[in-house]
PDB file with SEQRES, HELIX, SHEET and CRYST1 records, atoms N, CA, C and O in Angstrom:
SEQRES   1 A   84  MET PRO ALA ARG SER ILE GLU ALA VAL ARG ILE VAL LEU          
SEQRES   2 A   84  ASP GLU ASN LEU ILE GLY LEU ALA LYS GLY LEU MET PRO          
SEQRES   3 A   84  LEU ARG SER ASP ALA THR VAL PHE GLY HIS PRO LEU ILE          
SEQRES   4 A   84  GLU SER ILE ILE PRO THR GLY THR LEU ASP VAL ASP TRP          
SEQRES   5 A   84  ILE THR GLU VAL GLY GLN ARG GLY TRP VAL LEU VAL THR          
SEQRES   6 A   84  ASN ASP ARG ARG LEU ARG THR ARG PRO ASP GLU ALA ALA          
SEQRES   7 A   84  ALA ALA VAL ALA THR SER                                      
HELIX    1 AA1 ILE A    6  ALA A    8  5                                   3    
HELIX    2 AA2 GLU A   15  LEU A   17  5                                   3    
HELIX    3 AA3 ILE A   18  LEU A   24  1                                   7    
HELIX    4 AA4 PRO A   37  GLU A   40  1                                   4    
HELIX    5 AA5 ASP A   49  GLN A   58  1                                  10    
HELIX    6 AA6 LEU A   70  THR A   72  5                                   3    
HELIX    7 AA7 PRO A   74  ALA A   82  1                                   9    
SHEET    1 AA1 3 ALA A  31  VAL A  33  0                                        
SHEET    2 AA1 3 ILE A  11  LEU A  13  1                                        
SHEET    3 AA1 3 VAL A  62  VAL A  64  1                                        
CRYST1    1.000    1.000    1.000  90.00  90.00  90.00 P 1           1          
ATOM      1  N   MET A   1      15.797   7.852  11.665  1.00  0.00           N  
ATOM      2  CA  MET A   1      14.756   8.817  11.937  1.00  0.00           C  
ATOM      3  C   MET A   1      13.406   8.482  11.376  1.00  0.00           C  
ATOM      4  O   MET A   1      13.335   8.280  10.164  1.00  0.00           O  
ATOM      5  N   PRO A   2      12.293   8.397  12.140  1.00  0.00           N  
ATOM      6  CA  PRO A   2      11.038   8.017  11.686  1.00  0.00           C  
ATOM      7  C   PRO A   2      10.488   9.005  10.778  1.00  0.00           C  
ATOM      8  O   PRO A   2      10.881  10.171  10.816  1.00  0.00           O  
ATOM      9  N   ALA A   3       9.596   8.606   9.958  1.00  0.00           N  
ATOM     10  CA  ALA A   3       8.846   9.514   8.942  1.00  0.00           C  
ATOM     11  C   ALA A   3       8.234  10.628   9.777  1.00  0.00           C  
ATOM     12  O   ALA A   3       7.709  10.412  10.869  1.00  0.00           O  
ATOM     13  N   ARG A   4       8.317  11.735   9.258  1.00  0.00           N  
ATOM     14  CA  ARG A   4       7.805  12.957   9.953  1.00  0.00           C  
ATOM     15  C   ARG A   4       6.437  13.433   9.432  1.00  0.00           C  
ATOM     16  O   ARG A   4       5.724  14.195  10.085  1.00  0.00           O  
ATOM     17  N   SER A   5       6.122  12.964   8.273  1.00  0.00           N  
ATOM     18  CA  SER A   5       4.851  13.396   7.637  1.00  0.00           C  
ATOM     19  C   SER A   5       4.256  12.148   6.993  1.00  0.00           C  
ATOM     20  O   SER A   5       5.005  11.237   6.642  1.00  0.00           O  
ATOM     21  N   ILE A   6       2.897  12.073   6.819  1.00  0.00           N  
ATOM     22  CA  ILE A   6       2.198  11.037   6.171  1.00  0.00           C  
ATOM     23  C   ILE A   6       2.695  10.907   4.761  1.00  0.00           C  
ATOM     24  O   ILE A   6       2.746   9.804   4.217  1.00  0.00           O  
ATOM     25  N   GLU A   7       3.054  11.987   4.173  1.00  0.00           N  
ATOM     26  CA  GLU A   7       3.575  11.969   2.707  1.00  0.00           C  
ATOM     27  C   GLU A   7       4.913  11.268   2.591  1.00  0.00           C  
ATOM     28  O   GLU A   7       5.254  10.783   1.512  1.00  0.00           O  
ATOM     29  N   ALA A   8       5.641  11.203   3.610  1.00  0.00           N  
ATOM     30  CA  ALA A   8       6.982  10.567   3.585  1.00  0.00           C  
ATOM     31  C   ALA A   8       6.863   9.053   3.674  1.00  0.00           C  
ATOM     32  O   ALA A   8       7.795   8.345   3.291  1.00  0.00           O  
ATOM     33  N   VAL A   9       5.813   8.572   4.137  1.00  0.00           N  
ATOM     34  CA  VAL A   9       5.615   7.060   4.451  1.00  0.00           C  
ATOM     35  C   VAL A   9       5.685   6.320   3.149  1.00  0.00           C  
ATOM     36  O   VAL A   9       4.925   6.585   2.218  1.00  0.00           O  
ATOM     37  N   ARG A  10       6.622   5.373   3.095  1.00  0.00           N  
ATOM     38  CA  ARG A  10       6.621   4.392   1.994  1.00  0.00           C  
ATOM     39  C   ARG A  10       6.613   2.958   2.459  1.00  0.00           C  
ATOM     40  O   ARG A  10       6.297   2.063   1.675  1.00  0.00           O  
ATOM     41  N   ILE A  11       6.955   2.707   3.728  1.00  0.00           N  
ATOM     42  CA  ILE A  11       7.155   1.381   4.250  1.00  0.00           C  
ATOM     43  C   ILE A  11       6.298   1.206   5.461  1.00  0.00           C  
ATOM     44  O   ILE A  11       6.440   2.078   6.318  1.00  0.00           O  
ATOM     45  N   VAL A  12       5.528   0.357   5.681  1.00  0.00           N  
ATOM     46  CA  VAL A  12       4.694   0.232   6.826  1.00  0.00           C  
ATOM     47  C   VAL A  12       4.859  -1.247   7.318  1.00  0.00           C  
ATOM     48  O   VAL A  12       4.712  -2.221   6.579  1.00  0.00           O  
ATOM     49  N   LEU A  13       5.178  -1.306   8.636  1.00  0.00           N  
ATOM     50  CA  LEU A  13       5.460  -2.682   9.155  1.00  0.00           C  
ATOM     51  C   LEU A  13       4.141  -2.981  10.016  1.00  0.00           C  
ATOM     52  O   LEU A  13       3.583  -2.136  10.717  1.00  0.00           O  
ATOM     53  N   ASP A  14       3.740  -4.266   9.865  1.00  0.00           N  
ATOM     54  CA  ASP A  14       2.637  -4.863  10.619  1.00  0.00           C  
ATOM     55  C   ASP A  14       2.892  -4.709  12.070  1.00  0.00           C  
ATOM     56  O   ASP A  14       4.057  -4.677  12.466  1.00  0.00           O  
ATOM     57  N   GLU A  15       1.903  -4.612  12.894  1.00  0.00           N  
ATOM     58  CA  GLU A  15       2.073  -4.490  14.400  1.00  0.00           C  
ATOM     59  C   GLU A  15       2.728  -5.776  14.878  1.00  0.00           C  
ATOM     60  O   GLU A  15       3.366  -5.736  15.930  1.00  0.00           O  
ATOM     61  N   ASN A  16       2.631  -6.877  14.222  1.00  0.00           N  
ATOM     62  CA  ASN A  16       3.230  -8.087  14.798  1.00  0.00           C  
ATOM     63  C   ASN A  16       4.825  -8.060  14.461  1.00  0.00           C  
ATOM     64  O   ASN A  16       5.478  -9.080  14.681  1.00  0.00           O  
ATOM     65  N   LEU A  17       5.398  -7.001  13.976  1.00  0.00           N  
ATOM     66  CA  LEU A  17       6.843  -6.764  13.782  1.00  0.00           C  
ATOM     67  C   LEU A  17       7.345  -5.610  14.523  1.00  0.00           C  
ATOM     68  O   LEU A  17       8.306  -4.983  14.080  1.00  0.00           O  
ATOM     69  N   ILE A  18       6.761  -5.271  15.639  1.00  0.00           N  
ATOM     70  CA  ILE A  18       7.209  -4.114  16.388  1.00  0.00           C  
ATOM     71  C   ILE A  18       8.719  -4.123  16.744  1.00  0.00           C  
ATOM     72  O   ILE A  18       9.344  -3.062  16.748  1.00  0.00           O  
ATOM     73  N   GLY A  19       9.280  -5.235  17.024  1.00  0.00           N  
ATOM     74  CA  GLY A  19      10.702  -5.214  17.334  1.00  0.00           C  
ATOM     75  C   GLY A  19      11.504  -4.860  16.078  1.00  0.00           C  
ATOM     76  O   GLY A  19      12.507  -4.157  16.200  1.00  0.00           O  
ATOM     77  N   LEU A  20      11.115  -5.314  14.864  1.00  0.00           N  
ATOM     78  CA  LEU A  20      11.874  -4.992  13.700  1.00  0.00           C  
ATOM     79  C   LEU A  20      11.606  -3.504  13.356  1.00  0.00           C  
ATOM     80  O   LEU A  20      12.496  -2.824  12.845  1.00  0.00           O  
ATOM     81  N   ALA A  21      10.447  -3.024  13.621  1.00  0.00           N  
ATOM     82  CA  ALA A  21      10.061  -1.642  13.329  1.00  0.00           C  
ATOM     83  C   ALA A  21      10.931  -0.640  14.161  1.00  0.00           C  
ATOM     84  O   ALA A  21      11.345   0.421  13.694  1.00  0.00           O  
ATOM     85  N   LYS A  22      11.181  -1.095  15.500  1.00  0.00           N  
ATOM     86  CA  LYS A  22      12.112  -0.254  16.289  1.00  0.00           C  
ATOM     87  C   LYS A  22      13.442  -0.180  15.787  1.00  0.00           C  
ATOM     88  O   LYS A  22      14.110   0.837  15.970  1.00  0.00           O  
ATOM     89  N   GLY A  23      13.909  -1.214  15.141  1.00  0.00           N  
ATOM     90  CA  GLY A  23      15.249  -1.179  14.576  1.00  0.00           C  
ATOM     91  C   GLY A  23      15.317  -0.369  13.179  1.00  0.00           C  
ATOM     92  O   GLY A  23      16.247   0.382  12.886  1.00  0.00           O  
ATOM     93  N   LEU A  24      14.327  -0.600  12.455  1.00  0.00           N  
ATOM     94  CA  LEU A  24      14.259  -0.067  11.061  1.00  0.00           C  
ATOM     95  C   LEU A  24      13.975   1.518  11.100  1.00  0.00           C  
ATOM     96  O   LEU A  24      14.646   2.309  10.437  1.00  0.00           O  
ATOM     97  N   MET A  25      13.022   1.866  11.857  1.00  0.00           N  
ATOM     98  CA  MET A  25      12.561   3.292  11.853  1.00  0.00           C  
ATOM     99  C   MET A  25      13.660   4.228  12.062  1.00  0.00           C  
ATOM    100  O   MET A  25      13.678   5.240  11.361  1.00  0.00           O  
ATOM    101  N   PRO A  26      14.605   4.032  12.949  1.00  0.00           N  
ATOM    102  CA  PRO A  26      15.679   4.993  13.057  1.00  0.00           C  
ATOM    103  C   PRO A  26      16.572   5.149  11.792  1.00  0.00           C  
ATOM    104  O   PRO A  26      17.208   6.174  11.550  1.00  0.00           O  
ATOM    105  N   LEU A  27      16.561   4.095  11.049  1.00  0.00           N  
ATOM    106  CA  LEU A  27      17.453   4.019   9.817  1.00  0.00           C  
ATOM    107  C   LEU A  27      16.744   4.481   8.526  1.00  0.00           C  
ATOM    108  O   LEU A  27      17.354   4.914   7.549  1.00  0.00           O  
ATOM    109  N   ARG A  28      15.387   4.351   8.607  1.00  0.00           N  
ATOM    110  CA  ARG A  28      14.653   4.708   7.347  1.00  0.00           C  
ATOM    111  C   ARG A  28      13.554   5.821   7.647  1.00  0.00           C  
ATOM    112  O   ARG A  28      12.574   5.595   8.357  1.00  0.00           O  
ATOM    113  N   SER A  29      13.803   6.988   7.065  1.00  0.00           N  
ATOM    114  CA  SER A  29      12.885   8.056   7.375  1.00  0.00           C  
ATOM    115  C   SER A  29      11.542   7.846   6.778  1.00  0.00           C  
ATOM    116  O   SER A  29      10.600   8.547   7.148  1.00  0.00           O  
ATOM    117  N   ASP A  30      11.391   6.887   5.841  1.00  0.00           N  
ATOM    118  CA  ASP A  30      10.020   6.559   5.201  1.00  0.00           C  
ATOM    119  C   ASP A  30       9.290   5.321   5.720  1.00  0.00           C  
ATOM    120  O   ASP A  30       8.335   4.797   5.146  1.00  0.00           O  
ATOM    121  N   ALA A  31       9.833   4.913   6.856  1.00  0.00           N  
ATOM    122  CA  ALA A  31       9.153   3.629   7.511  1.00  0.00           C  
ATOM    123  C   ALA A  31       8.387   4.029   8.788  1.00  0.00           C  
ATOM    124  O   ALA A  31       8.771   4.939   9.522  1.00  0.00           O  
ATOM    125  N   THR A  32       7.301   3.306   9.004  1.00  0.00           N  
ATOM    126  CA  THR A  32       6.528   3.468  10.221  1.00  0.00           C  
ATOM    127  C   THR A  32       5.951   2.131  10.542  1.00  0.00           C  
ATOM    128  O   THR A  32       6.219   1.180   9.807  1.00  0.00           O  
ATOM    129  N   VAL A  33       5.166   1.980  11.604  1.00  0.00           N  
ATOM    130  CA  VAL A  33       4.505   0.820  12.085  1.00  0.00           C  
ATOM    131  C   VAL A  33       3.101   1.035  12.405  1.00  0.00           C  
ATOM    132  O   VAL A  33       2.728   2.137  12.808  1.00  0.00           O  
ATOM    133  N   PHE A  34       2.285   0.049  12.254  1.00  0.00           N  
ATOM    134  CA  PHE A  34       0.904   0.158  12.654  1.00  0.00           C  
ATOM    135  C   PHE A  34       0.780   0.637  14.114  1.00  0.00           C  
ATOM    136  O   PHE A  34       1.511   0.096  14.944  1.00  0.00           O  
ATOM    137  N   GLY A  35      -0.014   1.528  14.478  1.00  0.00           N  
ATOM    138  CA  GLY A  35      -0.077   2.209  15.781  1.00  0.00           C  
ATOM    139  C   GLY A  35       0.799   3.307  16.053  1.00  0.00           C  
ATOM    140  O   GLY A  35       0.666   3.937  17.102  1.00  0.00           O  
ATOM    141  N   HIS A  36       1.673   3.600  15.224  1.00  0.00           N  
ATOM    142  CA  HIS A  36       2.485   4.815  15.284  1.00  0.00           C  
ATOM    143  C   HIS A  36       1.632   6.042  15.167  1.00  0.00           C  
ATOM    144  O   HIS A  36       0.744   6.068  14.315  1.00  0.00           O  
ATOM    145  N   PRO A  37       1.858   7.137  16.025  1.00  0.00           N  
ATOM    146  CA  PRO A  37       0.974   8.330  15.904  1.00  0.00           C  
ATOM    147  C   PRO A  37       0.735   8.787  14.589  1.00  0.00           C  
ATOM    148  O   PRO A  37      -0.381   9.193  14.266  1.00  0.00           O  
ATOM    149  N   LEU A  38       1.806   8.753  13.701  1.00  0.00           N  
ATOM    150  CA  LEU A  38       1.807   9.255  12.336  1.00  0.00           C  
ATOM    151  C   LEU A  38       0.608   8.623  11.527  1.00  0.00           C  
ATOM    152  O   LEU A  38      -0.063   9.336  10.780  1.00  0.00           O  
ATOM    153  N   ILE A  39       0.350   7.307  11.679  1.00  0.00           N  
ATOM    154  CA  ILE A  39      -0.593   6.678  10.955  1.00  0.00           C  
ATOM    155  C   ILE A  39      -1.766   6.061  11.753  1.00  0.00           C  
ATOM    156  O   ILE A  39      -2.591   5.306  11.238  1.00  0.00           O  
ATOM    157  N   GLU A  40      -1.774   6.447  13.066  1.00  0.00           N  
ATOM    158  CA  GLU A  40      -2.702   5.749  13.885  1.00  0.00           C  
ATOM    159  C   GLU A  40      -4.150   6.153  13.524  1.00  0.00           C  
ATOM    160  O   GLU A  40      -5.038   5.318  13.699  1.00  0.00           O  
ATOM    161  N   SER A  41      -4.445   7.354  13.041  1.00  0.00           N  
ATOM    162  CA  SER A  41      -5.755   7.720  12.556  1.00  0.00           C  
ATOM    163  C   SER A  41      -6.197   6.969  11.295  1.00  0.00           C  
ATOM    164  O   SER A  41      -7.396   6.859  11.036  1.00  0.00           O  
ATOM    165  N   ILE A  42      -5.213   6.435  10.482  1.00  0.00           N  
ATOM    166  CA  ILE A  42      -5.554   5.754   9.301  1.00  0.00           C  
ATOM    167  C   ILE A  42      -5.645   4.257   9.491  1.00  0.00           C  
ATOM    168  O   ILE A  42      -6.529   3.596   8.945  1.00  0.00           O  
ATOM    169  N   ILE A  43      -4.642   3.688  10.340  1.00  0.00           N  
ATOM    170  CA  ILE A  43      -4.619   2.274  10.513  1.00  0.00           C  
ATOM    171  C   ILE A  43      -4.300   2.169  12.111  1.00  0.00           C  
ATOM    172  O   ILE A  43      -3.150   2.034  12.528  1.00  0.00           O  
ATOM    173  N   PRO A  44      -5.313   2.237  12.861  1.00  0.00           N  
ATOM    174  CA  PRO A  44      -5.169   2.011  14.337  1.00  0.00           C  
ATOM    175  C   PRO A  44      -4.725   0.624  14.628  1.00  0.00           C  
ATOM    176  O   PRO A  44      -4.937  -0.295  13.837  1.00  0.00           O  
ATOM    177  N   THR A  45      -4.105   0.468  15.770  1.00  0.00           N  
ATOM    178  CA  THR A  45      -3.682  -0.827  16.287  1.00  0.00           C  
ATOM    179  C   THR A  45      -4.947  -1.806  16.316  1.00  0.00           C  
ATOM    180  O   THR A  45      -6.006  -1.383  16.781  1.00  0.00           O  
ATOM    181  N   GLY A  46      -4.855  -3.001  15.865  1.00  0.00           N  
ATOM    182  CA  GLY A  46      -6.080  -3.887  16.012  1.00  0.00           C  
ATOM    183  C   GLY A  46      -6.918  -3.785  14.703  1.00  0.00           C  
ATOM    184  O   GLY A  46      -7.924  -4.489  14.621  1.00  0.00           O  
ATOM    185  N   THR A  47      -6.583  -2.971  13.683  1.00  0.00           N  
ATOM    186  CA  THR A  47      -7.399  -2.906  12.526  1.00  0.00           C  
ATOM    187  C   THR A  47      -7.490  -4.335  11.813  1.00  0.00           C  
ATOM    188  O   THR A  47      -6.494  -5.051  11.715  1.00  0.00           O  
ATOM    189  N   LEU A  48      -8.692  -4.690  11.340  1.00  0.00           N  
ATOM    190  CA  LEU A  48      -8.763  -5.955  10.679  1.00  0.00           C  
ATOM    191  C   LEU A  48      -7.815  -5.989   9.440  1.00  0.00           C  
ATOM    192  O   LEU A  48      -7.583  -4.969   8.791  1.00  0.00           O  
ATOM    193  N   ASP A  49      -7.285  -7.189   9.144  1.00  0.00           N  
ATOM    194  CA  ASP A  49      -6.430  -7.358   7.960  1.00  0.00           C  
ATOM    195  C   ASP A  49      -7.025  -6.808   6.674  1.00  0.00           C  
ATOM    196  O   ASP A  49      -6.368  -6.069   5.941  1.00  0.00           O  
ATOM    197  N   VAL A  50      -8.303  -7.180   6.401  1.00  0.00           N  
ATOM    198  CA  VAL A  50      -8.901  -6.833   5.135  1.00  0.00           C  
ATOM    199  C   VAL A  50      -9.088  -5.371   5.015  1.00  0.00           C  
ATOM    200  O   VAL A  50      -9.174  -4.870   3.894  1.00  0.00           O  
ATOM    201  N   ASP A  51      -9.158  -4.639   6.100  1.00  0.00           N  
ATOM    202  CA  ASP A  51      -9.293  -3.135   6.099  1.00  0.00           C  
ATOM    203  C   ASP A  51      -7.856  -2.488   5.800  1.00  0.00           C  
ATOM    204  O   ASP A  51      -7.695  -1.626   4.935  1.00  0.00           O  
ATOM    205  N   TRP A  52      -6.891  -2.964   6.557  1.00  0.00           N  
ATOM    206  CA  TRP A  52      -5.538  -2.309   6.310  1.00  0.00           C  
ATOM    207  C   TRP A  52      -4.876  -2.659   5.006  1.00  0.00           C  
ATOM    208  O   TRP A  52      -4.048  -1.912   4.485  1.00  0.00           O  
ATOM    209  N   ILE A  53      -5.254  -3.811   4.484  1.00  0.00           N  
ATOM    210  CA  ILE A  53      -4.766  -4.230   3.215  1.00  0.00           C  
ATOM    211  C   ILE A  53      -5.192  -3.263   2.128  1.00  0.00           C  
ATOM    212  O   ILE A  53      -4.405  -2.863   1.270  1.00  0.00           O  
ATOM    213  N   THR A  54      -6.458  -2.904   2.195  1.00  0.00           N  
ATOM    214  CA  THR A  54      -7.045  -1.910   1.178  1.00  0.00           C  
ATOM    215  C   THR A  54      -6.331  -0.603   1.392  1.00  0.00           C  
ATOM    216  O   THR A  54      -5.861  -0.029   0.410  1.00  0.00           O  
ATOM    217  N   GLU A  55      -6.209  -0.082   2.605  1.00  0.00           N  
ATOM    218  CA  GLU A  55      -5.617   1.215   2.913  1.00  0.00           C  
ATOM    219  C   GLU A  55      -4.144   1.330   2.393  1.00  0.00           C  
ATOM    220  O   GLU A  55      -3.740   2.292   1.740  1.00  0.00           O  
ATOM    221  N   VAL A  56      -3.430   0.316   2.729  1.00  0.00           N  
ATOM    222  CA  VAL A  56      -2.090   0.216   2.367  1.00  0.00           C  
ATOM    223  C   VAL A  56      -1.828   0.119   0.863  1.00  0.00           C  
ATOM    224  O   VAL A  56      -0.882   0.692   0.322  1.00  0.00           O  
ATOM    225  N   GLY A  57      -2.675  -0.601   0.254  1.00  0.00           N  
ATOM    226  CA  GLY A  57      -2.554  -0.802  -1.238  1.00  0.00           C  
ATOM    227  C   GLY A  57      -3.052   0.398  -2.014  1.00  0.00           C  
ATOM    228  O   GLY A  57      -2.545   0.648  -3.107  1.00  0.00           O  
ATOM    229  N   GLN A  58      -4.051   1.182  -1.494  1.00  0.00           N  
ATOM    230  CA  GLN A  58      -4.508   2.401  -2.118  1.00  0.00           C  
ATOM    231  C   GLN A  58      -3.425   3.542  -2.044  1.00  0.00           C  
ATOM    232  O   GLN A  58      -3.290   4.383  -2.933  1.00  0.00           O  
ATOM    233  N   ARG A  59      -2.689   3.493  -0.931  1.00  0.00           N  
ATOM    234  CA  ARG A  59      -1.640   4.554  -0.744  1.00  0.00           C  
ATOM    235  C   ARG A  59      -0.306   4.121  -1.422  1.00  0.00           C  
ATOM    236  O   ARG A  59       0.636   4.914  -1.428  1.00  0.00           O  
ATOM    237  N   GLY A  60      -0.197   2.937  -1.970  1.00  0.00           N  
ATOM    238  CA  GLY A  60       1.091   2.536  -2.645  1.00  0.00           C  
ATOM    239  C   GLY A  60       2.173   2.208  -1.690  1.00  0.00           C  
ATOM    240  O   GLY A  60       3.332   2.138  -2.098  1.00  0.00           O  
ATOM    241  N   TRP A  61       1.850   1.981  -0.326  1.00  0.00           N  
ATOM    242  CA  TRP A  61       2.935   1.647   0.580  1.00  0.00           C  
ATOM    243  C   TRP A  61       3.352   0.251   0.477  1.00  0.00           C  
ATOM    244  O   TRP A  61       2.564  -0.592   0.049  1.00  0.00           O  
ATOM    245  N   VAL A  62       4.531  -0.047   0.838  1.00  0.00           N  
ATOM    246  CA  VAL A  62       5.077  -1.374   1.000  1.00  0.00           C  
ATOM    247  C   VAL A  62       4.773  -1.925   2.346  1.00  0.00           C  
ATOM    248  O   VAL A  62       5.108  -1.274   3.335  1.00  0.00           O  
ATOM    249  N   LEU A  63       4.211  -2.983   2.463  1.00  0.00           N  
ATOM    250  CA  LEU A  63       3.890  -3.612   3.718  1.00  0.00           C  
ATOM    251  C   LEU A  63       4.912  -4.674   4.070  1.00  0.00           C  
ATOM    252  O   LEU A  63       5.275  -5.430   3.169  1.00  0.00           O  
ATOM    253  N   VAL A  64       5.407  -4.809   5.276  1.00  0.00           N  
ATOM    254  CA  VAL A  64       6.262  -5.823   5.797  1.00  0.00           C  
ATOM    255  C   VAL A  64       5.475  -6.502   6.912  1.00  0.00           C  
ATOM    256  O   VAL A  64       5.076  -5.877   7.895  1.00  0.00           O  
ATOM    257  N   THR A  65       5.263  -7.823   6.722  1.00  0.00           N  
ATOM    258  CA  THR A  65       4.522  -8.610   7.779  1.00  0.00           C  
ATOM    259  C   THR A  65       5.044 -10.022   7.853  1.00  0.00           C  
ATOM    260  O   THR A  65       5.660 -10.494   6.898  1.00  0.00           O  
ATOM    261  N   ASN A  66       4.826 -10.694   8.919  1.00  0.00           N  
ATOM    262  CA  ASN A  66       5.175 -12.041   8.923  1.00  0.00           C  
ATOM    263  C   ASN A  66       4.001 -13.015   9.058  1.00  0.00           C  
ATOM    264  O   ASN A  66       4.133 -14.136   9.548  1.00  0.00           O  
ATOM    265  N   ASP A  67       2.815 -12.511   8.583  1.00  0.00           N  
ATOM    266  CA  ASP A  67       1.565 -13.153   8.571  1.00  0.00           C  
ATOM    267  C   ASP A  67       1.576 -14.169   7.327  1.00  0.00           C  
ATOM    268  O   ASP A  67       1.282 -13.771   6.200  1.00  0.00           O  
ATOM    269  N   ARG A  68       1.893 -15.357   7.560  1.00  0.00           N  
ATOM    270  CA  ARG A  68       2.020 -16.268   6.526  1.00  0.00           C  
ATOM    271  C   ARG A  68       0.694 -16.804   5.994  1.00  0.00           C  
ATOM    272  O   ARG A  68       0.710 -17.467   4.957  1.00  0.00           O  
ATOM    273  N   ARG A  69      -0.382 -16.578   6.592  1.00  0.00           N  
ATOM    274  CA  ARG A  69      -1.771 -16.917   6.143  1.00  0.00           C  
ATOM    275  C   ARG A  69      -2.527 -15.918   5.386  1.00  0.00           C  
ATOM    276  O   ARG A  69      -3.673 -16.105   4.977  1.00  0.00           O  
ATOM    277  N   LEU A  70      -1.811 -14.804   5.208  1.00  0.00           N  
ATOM    278  CA  LEU A  70      -2.469 -13.646   4.563  1.00  0.00           C  
ATOM    279  C   LEU A  70      -3.010 -13.967   3.146  1.00  0.00           C  
ATOM    280  O   LEU A  70      -4.123 -13.561   2.811  1.00  0.00           O  
ATOM    281  N   ARG A  71      -2.324 -14.602   2.418  1.00  0.00           N  
ATOM    282  CA  ARG A  71      -2.623 -14.875   1.044  1.00  0.00           C  
ATOM    283  C   ARG A  71      -3.659 -16.068   0.958  1.00  0.00           C  
ATOM    284  O   ARG A  71      -4.228 -16.280  -0.113  1.00  0.00           O  
ATOM    285  N   THR A  72      -3.900 -16.811   2.014  1.00  0.00           N  
ATOM    286  CA  THR A  72      -4.659 -17.942   1.908  1.00  0.00           C  
ATOM    287  C   THR A  72      -6.160 -17.706   2.493  1.00  0.00           C  
ATOM    288  O   THR A  72      -7.038 -18.566   2.427  1.00  0.00           O  
ATOM    289  N   ARG A  73      -6.313 -16.564   3.010  1.00  0.00           N  
ATOM    290  CA  ARG A  73      -7.644 -16.167   3.413  1.00  0.00           C  
ATOM    291  C   ARG A  73      -8.357 -15.479   2.222  1.00  0.00           C  
ATOM    292  O   ARG A  73      -7.855 -14.529   1.620  1.00  0.00           O  
ATOM    293  N   PRO A  74      -9.533 -16.009   1.929  1.00  0.00           N  
ATOM    294  CA  PRO A  74     -10.174 -15.402   0.618  1.00  0.00           C  
ATOM    295  C   PRO A  74     -10.414 -13.949   0.655  1.00  0.00           C  
ATOM    296  O   PRO A  74     -10.064 -13.273  -0.312  1.00  0.00           O  
ATOM    297  N   ASP A  75     -10.989 -13.391   1.696  1.00  0.00           N  
ATOM    298  CA  ASP A  75     -11.267 -11.947   1.802  1.00  0.00           C  
ATOM    299  C   ASP A  75      -9.982 -11.092   1.758  1.00  0.00           C  
ATOM    300  O   ASP A  75      -9.894 -10.072   1.074  1.00  0.00           O  
ATOM    301  N   GLU A  76      -9.033 -11.558   2.502  1.00  0.00           N  
ATOM    302  CA  GLU A  76      -7.733 -10.758   2.448  1.00  0.00           C  
ATOM    303  C   GLU A  76      -6.970 -10.821   1.208  1.00  0.00           C  
ATOM    304  O   GLU A  76      -6.385  -9.827   0.779  1.00  0.00           O  
ATOM    305  N   ALA A  77      -6.951 -12.043   0.564  1.00  0.00           N  
ATOM    306  CA  ALA A  77      -6.337 -12.216  -0.737  1.00  0.00           C  
ATOM    307  C   ALA A  77      -7.005 -11.275  -1.785  1.00  0.00           C  
ATOM    308  O   ALA A  77      -6.348 -10.595  -2.574  1.00  0.00           O  
ATOM    309  N   ALA A  78      -8.435 -11.295  -1.725  1.00  0.00           N  
ATOM    310  CA  ALA A  78      -9.245 -10.600  -2.746  1.00  0.00           C  
ATOM    311  C   ALA A  78      -8.816  -9.084  -2.496  1.00  0.00           C  
ATOM    312  O   ALA A  78      -8.526  -8.374  -3.459  1.00  0.00           O  
ATOM    313  N   ALA A  79      -8.781  -8.620  -1.243  1.00  0.00           N  
ATOM    314  CA  ALA A  79      -8.463  -7.185  -1.015  1.00  0.00           C  
ATOM    315  C   ALA A  79      -7.087  -6.865  -1.603  1.00  0.00           C  
ATOM    316  O   ALA A  79      -6.933  -5.818  -2.232  1.00  0.00           O  
ATOM    317  N   ALA A  80      -6.124  -7.690  -1.430  1.00  0.00           N  
ATOM    318  CA  ALA A  80      -4.771  -7.412  -1.893  1.00  0.00           C  
ATOM    319  C   ALA A  80      -4.702  -7.348  -3.410  1.00  0.00           C  
ATOM    320  O   ALA A  80      -4.059  -6.464  -3.975  1.00  0.00           O  
ATOM    321  N   VAL A  81      -5.391  -8.324  -4.088  1.00  0.00           N  
ATOM    322  CA  VAL A  81      -5.451  -8.248  -5.571  1.00  0.00           C  
ATOM    323  C   VAL A  81      -6.172  -7.028  -6.049  1.00  0.00           C  
ATOM    324  O   VAL A  81      -5.716  -6.415  -7.014  1.00  0.00           O  
ATOM    325  N   ALA A  82      -7.294  -6.617  -5.432  1.00  0.00           N  
ATOM    326  CA  ALA A  82      -8.075  -5.555  -5.770  1.00  0.00           C  
ATOM    327  C   ALA A  82      -7.298  -4.174  -5.781  1.00  0.00           C  
ATOM    328  O   ALA A  82      -7.565  -3.305  -6.611  1.00  0.00           O  
ATOM    329  N   THR A  83      -6.337  -4.024  -4.829  1.00  0.00           N  
ATOM    330  CA  THR A  83      -5.632  -2.792  -4.703  1.00  0.00           C  
ATOM    331  C   THR A  83      -4.210  -2.900  -5.313  1.00  0.00           C  
ATOM    332  O   THR A  83      -3.399  -1.988  -5.155  1.00  0.00           O  
ATOM    333  N   SER A  84      -3.919  -4.012  -6.004  1.00  0.00           N  
ATOM    334  CA  SER A  84      -2.547  -3.986  -6.584  1.00  0.00           C  
ATOM    335  C   SER A  84      -2.583  -3.481  -8.038  1.00  0.00           C  
ATOM    336  O   SER A  84      -1.541  -3.389  -8.686  1.00  0.00           O  
TER     337      SER A  84                                                      
END                                                                             
C-alpha cells in the first residue's frame, strides 16, 4: 500500500526506477517515487538532481537510485554532503 500522507514517507525512489517502485510501493507504506502525486509538489518529475538531493536530505528520506555518477558530479556531491 503506498504512503497516504507526506509524513509517512521514508523511502523515495528516483524516477529512473519506476519499475522497482511499482513493485515496492504495494509492499511498503512508507515508499513513494518521484512524480507520485503525494510528493509531486515537492519533487516534480524532471527536477534537477542537485535540487532533489537537497530536499530528500533535509527531510531525512532514504533515496534509492541507480544513478552511478551522482557522487562524481561536484555540485551533486556537495549537496549530498551538505544535507547529511
